[in-house]
Biotite code that builds the C-alpha atoms (Angstrom):
import biotite.structure as struc

atoms = struc.array([
    struc.Atom([142.851, 114.389, 158.111], chain_id="A", res_id=1, res_name="MET", atom_name="CA", element="C"),
    struc.Atom([143.272, 117.693, 156.264], chain_id="A", res_id=2, res_name="ARG", atom_name="CA", element="C"),
    struc.Atom([143.881, 117.482, 152.507], chain_id="A", res_id=3, res_name="ILE", atom_name="CA", element="C"),
    struc.Atom([147.184, 119.390, 152.700], chain_id="A", res_id=4, res_name="ASP", atom_name="CA", element="C"),
    struc.Atom([148.473, 117.058, 155.414], chain_id="A", res_id=5, res_name="SER", atom_name="CA", element="C"),
    struc.Atom([147.182, 114.003, 153.552], chain_id="A", res_id=6, res_name="PHE", atom_name="CA", element="C"),
    struc.Atom([148.988, 114.906, 150.308], chain_id="A", res_id=7, res_name="LEU", atom_name="CA", element="C"),
    struc.Atom([152.221, 115.294, 152.255], chain_id="A", res_id=8, res_name="ASN", atom_name="CA", element="C"),
    struc.Atom([151.746, 112.177, 154.399], chain_id="A", res_id=9, res_name="ALA", atom_name="CA", element="C"),
    struc.Atom([151.161, 109.840, 151.432], chain_id="A", res_id=10, res_name="VAL", atom_name="CA", element="C"),
    struc.Atom([154.093, 111.343, 149.497], chain_id="A", res_id=11, res_name="ASN", atom_name="CA", element="C"),
    struc.Atom([152.119, 112.998, 146.692], chain_id="A", res_id=12, res_name="LEU", atom_name="CA", element="C"),
    struc.Atom([153.823, 116.303, 147.488], chain_id="A", res_id=13, res_name="THR", atom_name="CA", element="C"),
    struc.Atom([157.240, 116.798, 149.050], chain_id="A", res_id=14, res_name="LYS", atom_name="CA", element="C"),
    struc.Atom([156.104, 119.449, 151.516], chain_id="A", res_id=15, res_name="ARG", atom_name="CA", element="C"),
    struc.Atom([152.828, 120.531, 153.063], chain_id="A", res_id=16, res_name="ARG", atom_name="CA", element="C"),
    struc.Atom([153.482, 124.092, 151.839], chain_id="A", res_id=17, res_name="ALA", atom_name="CA", element="C"),
    struc.Atom([153.586, 122.769, 148.266], chain_id="A", res_id=18, res_name="THR", atom_name="CA", element="C"),
    struc.Atom([150.210, 121.111, 148.793], chain_id="A", res_id=19, res_name="ALA", atom_name="CA", element="C"),
    struc.Atom([148.775, 124.340, 150.215], chain_id="A", res_id=20, res_name="GLN", atom_name="CA", element="C"),
    struc.Atom([150.066, 126.289, 147.198], chain_id="A", res_id=21, res_name="ASP", atom_name="CA", element="C"),
    struc.Atom([148.507, 123.795, 144.771], chain_id="A", res_id=22, res_name="MET", atom_name="CA", element="C"),
    struc.Atom([145.187, 124.042, 146.629], chain_id="A", res_id=23, res_name="ILE", atom_name="CA", element="C"),
    struc.Atom([145.321, 127.860, 146.575], chain_id="A", res_id=24, res_name="ALA", atom_name="CA", element="C"),
    struc.Atom([145.738, 127.758, 142.786], chain_id="A", res_id=25, res_name="HIS", atom_name="CA", element="C"),
    struc.Atom([142.801, 125.331, 142.322], chain_id="A", res_id=26, res_name="ASN", atom_name="CA", element="C"),
    struc.Atom([145.071, 122.484, 141.194], chain_id="A", res_id=27, res_name="ALA", atom_name="CA", element="C"),
    struc.Atom([143.552, 120.021, 143.702], chain_id="A", res_id=28, res_name="VAL", atom_name="CA", element="C"),
    struc.Atom([140.001, 118.727, 143.378], chain_id="A", res_id=29, res_name="LEU", atom_name="CA", element="C"),
    struc.Atom([138.164, 116.288, 145.621], chain_id="A", res_id=30, res_name="ILE", atom_name="CA", element="C"),
    struc.Atom([135.190, 114.535, 144.043], chain_id="A", res_id=31, res_name="ASN", atom_name="CA", element="C"),
    struc.Atom([135.240, 117.154, 141.262], chain_id="A", res_id=32, res_name="GLY", atom_name="CA", element="C"),
    struc.Atom([135.113, 120.235, 143.519], chain_id="A", res_id=33, res_name="ALA", atom_name="CA", element="C"),
    struc.Atom([137.847, 122.675, 144.489], chain_id="A", res_id=34, res_name="THR", atom_name="CA", element="C"),
    struc.Atom([138.672, 122.637, 148.187], chain_id="A", res_id=35, res_name="VAL", atom_name="CA", element="C"),
    struc.Atom([140.376, 124.606, 150.941], chain_id="A", res_id=36, res_name="LYS", atom_name="CA", element="C"),
    struc.Atom([143.510, 123.306, 152.720], chain_id="A", res_id=37, res_name="PRO", atom_name="CA", element="C"),
    struc.Atom([141.381, 122.455, 155.767], chain_id="A", res_id=38, res_name="SER", atom_name="CA", element="C"),
    struc.Atom([139.041, 120.117, 153.842], chain_id="A", res_id=39, res_name="HIS", atom_name="CA", element="C"),
    struc.Atom([138.774, 116.739, 155.567], chain_id="A", res_id=40, res_name="VAL", atom_name="CA", element="C"),
    struc.Atom([139.696, 113.709, 153.427], chain_id="A", res_id=41, res_name="VAL", atom_name="CA", element="C"),
    struc.Atom([137.581, 110.582, 153.798], chain_id="A", res_id=42, res_name="ARG", atom_name="CA", element="C"),
    struc.Atom([138.055, 107.018, 152.590], chain_id="A", res_id=43, res_name="VAL", atom_name="CA", element="C"),
    struc.Atom([136.636, 106.680, 149.080], chain_id="A", res_id=44, res_name="GLY", atom_name="CA", element="C"),
    struc.Atom([137.281, 110.290, 148.034], chain_id="A", res_id=45, res_name="ASP", atom_name="CA", element="C"),
    struc.Atom([138.631, 110.856, 144.518], chain_id="A", res_id=46, res_name="ILE", atom_name="CA", element="C"),
    struc.Atom([141.526, 113.324, 144.574], chain_id="A", res_id=47, res_name="ILE", atom_name="CA", element="C"),
    struc.Atom([142.556, 114.954, 141.303], chain_id="A", res_id=48, res_name="GLU", atom_name="CA", element="C"),
    struc.Atom([145.888, 116.768, 140.987], chain_id="A", res_id=49, res_name="LEU", atom_name="CA", element="C"),
    struc.Atom([146.361, 119.093, 138.011], chain_id="A", res_id=50, res_name="LYS", atom_name="CA", element="C"),
    struc.Atom([149.905, 119.617, 136.775], chain_id="A", res_id=51, res_name="PHE", atom_name="CA", element="C"),
    struc.Atom([151.071, 121.851, 133.924], chain_id="A", res_id=52, res_name="LEU", atom_name="CA", element="C"),
    struc.Atom([151.084, 119.129, 131.295], chain_id="A", res_id=53, res_name="THR", atom_name="CA", element="C"),
    struc.Atom([148.783, 116.481, 132.728], chain_id="A", res_id=54, res_name="HIS", atom_name="CA", element="C"),
    struc.Atom([146.577, 115.489, 135.622], chain_id="A", res_id=55, res_name="GLY", atom_name="CA", element="C"),
    struc.Atom([146.404, 112.480, 137.922], chain_id="A", res_id=56, res_name="LYS", atom_name="CA", element="C"),
    struc.Atom([143.506, 110.999, 139.854], chain_id="A", res_id=57, res_name="ARG", atom_name="CA", element="C"),
    struc.Atom([143.729, 108.950, 143.034], chain_id="A", res_id=58, res_name="TYR", atom_name="CA", element="C"),
    struc.Atom([141.215, 107.077, 145.153], chain_id="A", res_id=59, res_name="GLU", atom_name="CA", element="C"),
    struc.Atom([141.669, 107.245, 148.925], chain_id="A", res_id=60, res_name="THR", atom_name="CA", element="C"),
    struc.Atom([141.877, 103.717, 150.363], chain_id="A", res_id=61, res_name="LEU", atom_name="CA", element="C"),
    struc.Atom([142.821, 104.510, 153.981], chain_id="A", res_id=62, res_name="ALA", atom_name="CA", element="C"),
    struc.Atom([143.954, 107.398, 156.147], chain_id="A", res_id=63, res_name="LEU", atom_name="CA", element="C"),
    struc.Atom([147.455, 107.346, 157.656], chain_id="A", res_id=64, res_name="PRO", atom_name="CA", element="C"),
    struc.Atom([147.686, 107.450, 161.437], chain_id="A", res_id=65, res_name="THR", atom_name="CA", element="C"),
    struc.Atom([151.213, 108.866, 161.424], chain_id="A", res_id=66, res_name="THR", atom_name="CA", element="C"),
    struc.Atom([152.611, 112.103, 160.029], chain_id="A", res_id=67, res_name="ARG", atom_name="CA", element="C"),
    struc.Atom([154.501, 110.378, 157.200], chain_id="A", res_id=68, res_name="ASN", atom_name="CA", element="C"),
    struc.Atom([154.472, 106.915, 155.711], chain_id="A", res_id=69, res_name="ILE", atom_name="CA", element="C"),
    struc.Atom([157.225, 105.091, 153.825], chain_id="A", res_id=70, res_name="PRO", atom_name="CA", element="C"),
    struc.Atom([156.974, 105.310, 150.038], chain_id="A", res_id=71, res_name="LYS", atom_name="CA", element="C"),
    struc.Atom([156.779, 101.526, 149.924], chain_id="A", res_id=72, res_name="THR", atom_name="CA", element="C"),
    struc.Atom([153.470, 101.682, 151.846], chain_id="A", res_id=73, res_name="ALA", atom_name="CA", element="C"),
    struc.Atom([151.881, 104.290, 149.564], chain_id="A", res_id=74, res_name="GLN", atom_name="CA", element="C"),
    struc.Atom([149.726, 101.722, 147.719], chain_id="A", res_id=75, res_name="GLN", atom_name="CA", element="C"),
    struc.Atom([147.962, 100.924, 151.027], chain_id="A", res_id=76, res_name="ASN", atom_name="CA", element="C"),
    struc.Atom([146.570, 104.479, 151.221], chain_id="A", res_id=77, res_name="TYR", atom_name="CA", element="C"),
    struc.Atom([145.943, 105.595, 147.623], chain_id="A", res_id=78, res_name="ILE", atom_name="CA", element="C"),
    struc.Atom([145.280, 103.992, 144.266], chain_id="A", res_id=79, res_name="LYS", atom_name="CA", element="C"),
    struc.Atom([145.926, 105.772, 140.964], chain_id="A", res_id=80, res_name="GLU", atom_name="CA", element="C"),
    struc.Atom([142.920, 105.858, 138.660], chain_id="A", res_id=81, res_name="ILE", atom_name="CA", element="C"),
    struc.Atom([143.482, 106.013, 134.911], chain_id="A", res_id=82, res_name="THR", atom_name="CA", element="C"),
])
């Protein structure tokens, strides 16, 4: 699954366009490297999102098979790393 679609599907961004904009401005890293919107996410990848005041890191636990998942199921797909 593409990183921009993944961020939208697991409810880390509200829209795929927002994810694409963050990627274009190097605010999304996978395993410490900047990526393109077409980068394929794999189970076990560490995704880092950089915001203006802070950053968050997530570990990929599973890939969604549908376009969107309920927010209550988010913990089945990603885990926040401190």
